[in-house]
C-alpha positions as CSV (number, residue, x, y, z in Angstrom):
1,M,188.9,125.8,122.9
2,Y,187.0,129.0,123.4
3,F,183.7,127.3,123.6
4,S,185.1,124.4,125.7
5,Q,186.3,127.0,128.2
6,V,182.8,128.3,128.8
7,L,181.4,125.0,129.1
8,I,183.8,123.7,131.5
9,E,183.7,126.8,133.6
10,K,179.8,126.7,133.8
11,L,179.9,122.8,134.8
12,L,182.5,123.5,137.5
13,R,180.4,126.7,138.8
14,C,176.8,125.3,138.5
15,C,177.3,121.5,138.6
16,P,179.4,121.0,141.8
17,D,178.2,117.5,142.1
18,I,180.0,116.4,138.8
19,K,183.1,114.1,139.9
20,K,185.3,114.2,136.6
21,I,185.2,116.2,133.3
22,Y,187.2,114.4,130.9
23,V,188.6,116.9,128.1
24,L,189.6,115.6,124.6
25,V,192.3,117.8,123.6
26,R,194.9,117.1,120.8
27,P,198.4,118.5,120.8
28,K,199.1,121.5,118.8
29,R,202.2,123.3,117.6
30,G,204.6,121.4,119.7
31,S,202.1,121.8,123.0
32,R,201.1,118.5,124.7
33,A,197.5,118.3,125.4
34,Q,198.1,118.8,129.3
35,E,200.2,121.9,128.7
36,R,197.2,123.4,126.6
37,V,194.8,122.5,129.5
38,D,197.0,124.2,131.9
39,T,197.1,127.4,129.9
40,L,193.4,127.1,129.5
41,L,192.7,127.1,133.3
42,Q,195.1,130.1,133.8
43,D,192.8,132.4,131.8
44,I,190.6,135.1,133.5
45,V,187.3,133.2,132.9
46,F,188.1,130.6,135.7
47,D,189.2,133.3,138.4
48,N,185.5,133.2,139.9
49,V,185.2,129.7,139.9
50,K,188.4,129.0,141.4
51,A,187.5,131.5,144.1
52,E,184.1,130.0,144.8
53,H,185.2,126.3,144.7
54,P,188.8,125.9,145.4
55,G,190.5,123.1,144.0
56,C,187.6,122.4,141.5
57,T,190.1,122.2,138.6
58,K,191.3,119.1,140.1
59,K,188.0,117.4,138.6
60,I,189.3,118.2,135.0
61,V,191.2,115.2,133.3
62,T,193.1,115.9,130.2
63,V,192.6,113.3,127.3
64,S,195.1,113.4,124.6
65,G,193.5,112.7,121.3
66,D,192.1,113.7,117.9
67,I,188.6,113.0,116.3
68,V,190.3,112.3,112.9
69,D,192.2,109.3,114.6
70,D,191.1,105.9,114.9
71,D,189.4,105.3,118.4
72,L,189.9,109.2,118.8
73,G,193.9,108.4,119.6
74,L,193.0,107.1,123.2
75,T,195.1,104.6,124.9
76,N,193.8,101.4,126.6
77,E,194.1,103.0,130.1
78,I,192.0,106.0,129.2
79,M,189.5,104.1,127.5
80,Q,189.1,102.0,130.8
81,Q,188.6,105.0,132.8
82,L,186.0,106.4,130.4
83,V,184.1,103.2,130.6
84,Q,183.8,103.3,134.3
85,D,183.2,107.0,135.0
86,V,181.3,108.7,131.9
87,S,177.6,109.3,131.8
88,V,177.3,112.5,129.8
89,V,179.0,113.3,126.4
90,F,179.2,116.5,124.7
91,H,180.5,116.7,121.3
92,S,181.4,120.0,119.9
93,A,184.9,119.3,118.2
94,A,184.8,120.1,114.4
95,T,186.2,122.3,111.6
96,V,184.4,125.5,111.5
97,R,186.2,126.8,108.6
98,F,184.0,127.7,105.7
99,D,186.7,127.1,103.0
100,E,188.0,123.9,104.5
101,P,189.1,121.2,101.7
102,L,186.2,118.8,101.7
103,R,188.1,115.7,102.4
104,L,189.4,117.3,105.7
105,A,186.0,118.6,106.5
106,V,184.6,115.1,106.0
107,R,187.2,113.3,108.2
108,M,186.4,115.9,111.1
109,N,182.5,116.7,110.7
110,I,181.5,113.4,109.6
111,A,183.8,110.5,110.2
112,G,184.7,112.4,113.5
113,V,181.1,111.9,114.7
114,Q,181.3,108.5,113.8
115,R,184.1,107.9,116.0
116,V,182.5,109.8,118.8
117,L,179.4,107.2,118.5
118,N,181.8,104.5,118.5
119,L,183.0,105.5,121.9
120,C,179.7,106.2,123.2
121,H,178.7,102.5,122.4
122,K,181.4,101.5,124.8
123,L,180.1,103.5,127.7
124,P,177.7,101.5,129.9
125,L,176.8,104.5,132.1
126,L,176.2,106.7,129.1
127,V,172.6,108.4,129.8
128,S,173.1,111.5,127.4
129,L,174.8,112.5,124.2
130,V,174.7,116.2,123.0
131,H,176.1,117.1,119.6
132,V,176.8,120.6,118.7
133,S,175.8,121.3,115.1
134,T,174.9,124.7,113.4
135,A,171.8,126.7,112.6
136,Y,173.0,126.8,109.0
137,A,173.5,123.0,108.4
138,N,170.4,123.5,106.1
139,C,170.8,127.2,104.9
140,C,170.3,126.0,101.4
141,L,166.6,125.6,102.0
142,D,164.2,128.4,101.0
143,E,161.7,128.0,103.7
144,E,161.6,128.2,107.3
145,I,164.3,125.8,108.9
146,K,162.4,123.5,111.3
147,E,164.1,121.6,114.3
148,Q,164.4,118.3,112.3
149,I,167.0,116.5,110.5
150,Y,166.7,116.9,106.8
151,P,167.6,114.5,104.2
152,T,170.5,114.6,101.8
153,S,171.2,113.2,98.4
154,I,174.1,111.0,99.6
155,L,174.4,108.9,102.8
156,P,177.2,110.0,105.4
157,Q,178.9,106.6,105.0
158,Q,179.1,107.1,101.1
159,M,181.0,110.4,101.8
160,I,183.4,108.9,104.4
161,D,184.2,106.0,102.1
162,A,184.7,108.3,99.2
163,A,187.2,110.4,101.0
164,E,189.1,107.3,101.9
165,W,189.8,106.1,98.2
166,M,189.2,109.1,95.9
167,T,192.1,111.0,94.6
168,D,192.2,114.6,95.4
169,D,191.7,115.8,91.8
170,T,188.5,113.5,91.5
171,F,187.3,114.7,94.9
172,D,187.8,118.5,94.2
173,A,186.1,117.7,90.7
174,I,182.9,116.4,91.9
175,Q,182.8,119.0,95.2
176,P,180.5,121.5,93.3
177,K,177.8,118.7,92.4
178,L,177.9,117.2,96.0
179,L,177.5,120.6,97.6
180,G,174.6,121.4,95.4
181,K,173.1,124.6,97.1
182,H,175.2,124.5,100.1
183,P,177.5,127.4,100.1
184,N,180.5,125.5,101.7
185,T,182.0,122.4,102.9
186,Y,181.3,123.2,106.5
187,T,177.4,123.6,106.3
188,Y,177.3,120.6,104.0
189,T,179.3,118.2,106.2
190,K,177.4,119.5,109.4
191,S,174.1,118.3,107.8
192,L,175.5,114.9,106.8
193,G,176.9,114.4,110.4
194,E,173.3,115.1,112.0
195,I,172.2,112.0,109.8
196,L,174.8,109.8,110.7
197,L,174.3,110.9,114.2
198,R,170.7,109.9,114.1
199,D,171.1,106.6,112.2
200,G,174.1,105.3,114.2
201,R,173.1,106.4,117.9
202,D,170.8,103.1,118.4
203,E,169.3,103.5,121.8
204,I,171.6,106.5,123.1
205,P,169.3,109.4,124.5
206,T,170.5,112.0,121.9
207,S,170.0,115.9,121.3
208,I,171.3,118.2,118.7
209,V,172.1,121.8,119.6
210,R,172.0,124.2,116.5
211,P,173.6,127.5,117.6
212,A,173.6,130.4,114.9
213,I,176.7,132.8,115.0
214,V,178.3,132.3,118.3
215,T,179.8,135.5,119.7
216,A,181.1,137.0,123.1
217,S,179.2,136.1,126.2
218,W,176.2,138.1,127.4
219,K,176.7,137.5,131.2
220,E,178.8,134.6,132.0
221,P,181.7,134.0,132.8
222,L,182.3,137.7,132.2
223,P,180.1,140.3,130.1
224,G,181.5,140.6,126.7
225,W,184.3,137.8,126.9
226,I,185.7,136.5,123.9
227,D,189.2,135.2,122.9
228,N,189.2,135.0,119.0
229,Y,188.7,136.9,115.9
230,N,185.9,134.5,114.5
231,T,182.5,135.7,113.0
232,A,181.3,139.0,114.2
233,T,184.4,139.5,116.3
234,G,186.5,140.0,113.4
235,L,184.2,142.7,112.0
236,I,184.5,144.6,115.3
237,A,188.2,144.5,115.5
238,G,188.3,145.5,111.4
239,F,185.9,148.2,111.8
240,G,186.9,149.2,115.1
241,T,190.8,149.6,113.9
242,G,189.7,151.5,110.8
243,F,191.2,148.6,108.9
244,L,188.0,147.4,107.2
245,K,186.0,150.1,105.5
246,T,183.6,148.0,103.3
247,M,182.1,144.7,102.8
248,I,179.6,143.0,100.7
249,G,176.1,142.3,102.2
250,N,172.5,143.4,102.3
251,P,172.3,146.0,105.2
252,K,168.7,144.3,106.2
253,T,170.2,141.2,106.7
254,Q,169.4,139.8,110.1
255,L,172.6,138.9,112.0
256,S,171.5,135.6,114.0
257,L,174.2,136.6,116.8
258,T,174.2,134.0,119.6
259,P,176.1,134.8,122.9
260,V,178.2,131.9,123.7
261,D,176.8,131.5,127.4
262,M,173.4,131.0,126.0
263,T,174.6,128.5,124.0
264,V,176.5,126.5,126.6
265,N,173.6,126.9,128.7
266,M,171.2,125.1,126.3
267,I,174.0,122.3,125.6
268,I,173.9,121.8,129.4
269,S,170.0,121.8,129.7
270,C,170.0,119.2,126.8
271,G,172.2,116.8,128.6
272,W,169.7,117.0,131.5
273,F,166.7,116.7,129.1
274,N,168.3,113.3,127.6
275,A,169.1,111.8,130.9
276,V,165.9,112.7,132.6
277,C,163.2,112.5,129.7
278,K,164.9,109.7,128.0
279,P,163.4,110.7,124.4
280,K,163.2,107.9,122.0
281,E,163.8,110.3,118.9
282,V,166.8,112.6,118.3
283,N,165.5,116.2,119.4
284,V,167.0,119.3,117.6
285,F,167.2,122.8,119.3
286,H,167.8,125.8,117.7
287,N,170.0,128.1,119.7
288,I,168.9,131.8,118.3
289,C,168.1,135.0,120.0
290,D,164.6,136.0,119.8
291,Q,164.0,136.7,116.2
292,K,161.6,139.5,116.9
293,N,164.4,141.2,118.4
294,S,167.1,140.6,116.2
295,V,169.5,143.0,114.7
296,T,170.2,143.7,110.9
297,I,174.1,144.3,109.8
298,E,173.2,148.1,109.0
299,A,172.2,148.4,112.8
300,F,174.9,146.4,114.0
301,L,177.4,148.6,112.3
302,S,175.5,151.7,113.7
303,R,175.5,150.8,117.1
304,M,179.1,149.6,116.8
305,K,180.1,153.1,115.6
306,Q,178.3,154.7,118.4
307,T,180.3,152.3,121.1
308,L,183.7,152.7,119.1
309,A,183.3,156.5,119.5
310,Q,183.1,156.4,123.1
311,N,185.6,153.5,123.6
312,P,187.9,153.6,120.7
313,M,190.5,151.2,120.2
314,Q,194.2,152.3,120.7
315,A,195.4,149.8,117.7
316,M,193.1,152.1,115.4
317,V,195.0,153.0,112.1
318,R,192.1,155.1,110.5
319,V,188.9,156.4,111.9
320,P,186.3,153.8,112.3
321,S,183.6,153.8,109.4
322,G,182.0,151.1,107.5
323,K,180.1,150.6,104.3
324,V,177.9,147.7,103.4
325,T,176.7,147.2,99.8
326,E,174.9,144.8,98.0
327,S,176.6,145.4,94.6
328,L,179.7,143.3,93.8
329,L,181.1,146.0,91.4
330,W,180.6,149.0,93.8
331,N,182.2,146.9,96.7
332,K,185.2,146.2,94.2
333,V,185.5,150.2,93.7
334,L,185.2,150.7,97.4
335,R,187.7,148.1,98.2
336,F,190.2,149.9,95.7
337,V,189.7,153.0,97.0
338,Y,189.4,152.4,100.8
339,H,191.8,149.5,101.1
340,L,194.2,148.6,98.2
341,L,195.3,152.1,97.1
342,P,195.9,153.4,100.8
343,A,197.5,150.0,101.3
344,F,199.8,150.2,98.0
345,C,201.0,153.8,98.9
346,I,201.9,152.8,102.5
347,D,203.8,149.8,101.3
348,C,205.8,152.0,98.9
349,F,206.5,154.5,101.5
350,N,207.8,152.0,103.8
351,K,209.7,150.1,101.2
352,A,211.4,153.4,100.5
353,R,212.5,153.5,104.1
354,G,213.6,150.2,104.3
355,K,210.6,148.8,106.3
356,R,208.8,145.6,106.3
357,V,206.1,145.7,103.2
358,F,202.6,143.8,104.1
359,L,199.7,145.8,104.1
360,Y,198.6,145.3,100.6
361,Q,199.2,141.5,100.6
362,R,197.2,141.4,104.0
363,Y,194.2,143.2,102.5
364,Q,194.2,140.6,99.5
365,I,194.0,137.9,102.2
366,I,191.2,139.7,104.1
367,H,189.4,140.1,100.8
368,K,189.5,136.5,100.1
369,A,188.7,135.5,103.5
370,S,185.5,137.8,103.5
371,S,184.3,136.3,100.2
372,V,183.3,133.1,102.0
373,L,180.8,135.2,104.3
374,E,179.0,136.7,101.3
375,F,176.3,134.1,101.3
376,F,175.6,134.7,104.9
377,T,175.9,138.5,104.6
378,M,173.4,138.5,101.8
379,N,170.7,136.4,103.0
380,S,168.4,135.9,106.2
381,W,166.7,132.7,107.5
382,Q,163.6,132.2,109.6
383,F,164.3,129.4,112.2
384,S,161.6,127.6,114.2
385,T,162.3,127.6,118.0
386,V,159.3,125.2,119.1
387,N,161.4,122.6,120.6
388,T,163.6,125.3,122.2
389,G,160.6,127.0,124.1
390,R,159.4,123.4,125.1
391,L,162.9,122.8,126.7
392,S,162.7,126.0,128.5
393,K,159.2,125.3,130.0
394,L,160.6,121.9,131.3
395,L,163.1,123.5,133.3
396,C,162.2,125.0,136.8
397,K,162.3,128.5,137.5
398,D,165.8,128.3,139.4
399,D,167.1,126.4,136.4
400,Q,165.7,128.7,133.8
401,S,167.4,131.5,135.6
402,M,170.8,129.8,136.0
403,F,170.8,128.0,132.5
404,Y,169.2,130.9,130.5
405,F,169.0,130.3,126.9
406,D,165.4,131.6,125.8
407,K,165.6,135.2,126.9
408,L,163.4,137.8,125.4
409,D,164.8,140.7,127.7
410,F,168.1,140.9,125.7
411,D,169.3,144.4,125.1
412,W,171.4,144.8,122.0
413,D,172.8,148.2,123.2
414,T,174.2,146.7,126.3
415,Y,175.3,143.7,124.9
416,L,177.2,145.4,121.8
417,L,178.8,147.8,124.1
418,N,180.0,145.0,126.3
419,Y,181.1,143.1,123.1
420,N,183.1,146.0,122.0
421,L,184.7,146.4,125.2
422,G,185.3,142.7,125.3
423,V,187.1,142.6,121.7
424,K,189.1,145.8,123.1
425,Q,190.3,144.0,126.4
426,Y,190.4,140.2,125.7
427,V,191.3,140.1,122.2
428,M,193.2,143.1,121.3
429,K,194.8,143.0,124.9
430,E,194.2,146.8,125.4
431,D,194.3,148.5,128.9
432,M,191.0,150.4,129.7
433,A,193.3,152.9,131.6
434,D,194.7,153.9,128.3
435,L,191.3,155.0,126.8
436,S,192.2,158.7,127.1
437,K,195.2,158.0,124.8
438,A,193.0,156.0,122.4
439,K,190.4,159.1,122.4
440,T,193.4,161.4,121.6
441,R,194.5,159.1,118.8
442,Q,191.2,159.1,117.5
443,T,191.0,163.0,117.3
444,R,194.4,163.3,115.6
445,L,193.5,160.5,113.2
446,A,190.1,162.3,112.3
447,L,192.0,165.8,111.7
448,I,194.5,163.9,109.3
449,E,191.7,162.3,107.5
450,N,189.7,165.5,107.1
451,V,192.7,167.3,106.0
452,M,193.6,164.6,103.3
453,K,189.9,164.7,102.1
454,G,190.1,168.4,101.6
455,V,193.6,168.3,99.9
456,L,192.1,165.4,97.5
457,L,188.8,167.5,96.8
458,L,190.9,170.5,95.7
459,L,193.3,168.1,93.6
460,I,190.1,166.8,91.9
461,L,188.6,170.4,91.5
462,T,191.8,171.5,90.1
463,F,191.9,168.9,87.5
464,V,188.5,169.6,86.5
465,A,189.0,173.3,86.3
466,R,192.1,172.8,84.3
467,Q,190.1,170.7,81.9
468,M,187.4,173.6,81.7
469,G,190.1,176.3,81.4
470,V,188.9,178.1,84.7
471,T,191.7,177.2,86.9
472,N,192.3,181.0,87.9
473,K,188.9,181.5,88.6
474,L,188.6,178.6,90.8
475,W,191.7,179.5,93.0
476,K,190.4,182.9,93.4
477,L,187.1,181.8,94.7
478,V,188.9,179.2,97.1
479,W,191.1,182.0,98.4
480,E,187.7,184.4,99.0
481,L,186.1,181.3,100.9
482,V,189.0,180.6,103.0
483,F,190.2,184.2,103.6
């Protein structure tokens, strides 16, 4: 819902002539669709728009359904309302899990597109369809990725049919061959979804937006706003709390981070483009920050270390620091030293005290989850943004300012500072009024860490000296240096 919140807020605030916004929401964990939307609208991101446009949230109509259900699970009554009212469709529903089982990924990211198209063909007022894909839909290519739809070795409908009749064992067995050079089921199914959209849209004016790694907002609705641990947010939280100390990756890899407000602005702009320009072909737009002003993993961690030193997290368990290595072997060594060994010792200590044991197992889960990111932390891509530049030029000056997505004045230092503060406040729910307590905790943890390092060093030196038979001389030297 994170992405949808920003889109809905922007539409309510900057497109006041909209009469209704139908939001497809699936019931989840015992909560009805309407309850989920009501909770969403209580978030801080809607405070400004509700103050500027009282009653604007009455425009939102909750539609209970799911993209994996036939006809999206819509009732006849709702379908009639959509037929009478809807002129623009934004489709962003998908599974974004990299390790999603292929069958479910097909049902959501390919068959789900088919179901949305089926709905669109029933809407007589429809003038625009905007589909949200990913910049990494074609990350298997060894060349600049252009704003075009690339062919695949299998047709989308064939995958949908296979997912219906094949057994799980058969499907799992052929998965590696199906994926080919694709690193996971997410990028593979998103690429097939684009093909299905192109071939099945008929005359519907359609655009595809391909954002890179969607992260905290740059400016709107609030600087640094984020509400989940996905993508780079998990790195900030992990390194910021001292929980994550090492990861596999190329320090020079470019992180294609895209603030969520820039993605939403491009989506809305594409909605306008389809309706006004009525393109005959499906246009693809890469939503990427200026690649000449991108940030590497090394620079990202360095800047985050600086901001975390000034704005530490109260939930910190160890002093923030992070190591990035390309060596799988060295990363395993670092994981053992910085993650598993301390976790094992702490768990043993807690078990002896009759407390819950969880740290070692949690690190195992984190390591498994981080392994699916290795392909992206080890590689960089170049993305063409020709169409994106043309779209920006089609907008008038006022709209370029209001719906910014092609900004060259993006300042990473300011953005990452706000990102850090956003993770601290909106994700980890920490009060900035307690910043002094967090700094005190940081100082205490640094002292403890330095003492432990000193003790460990002495133990190692003692062991080495004992093996060499010079223990007494070593301790005499240490005594002279200290006293």
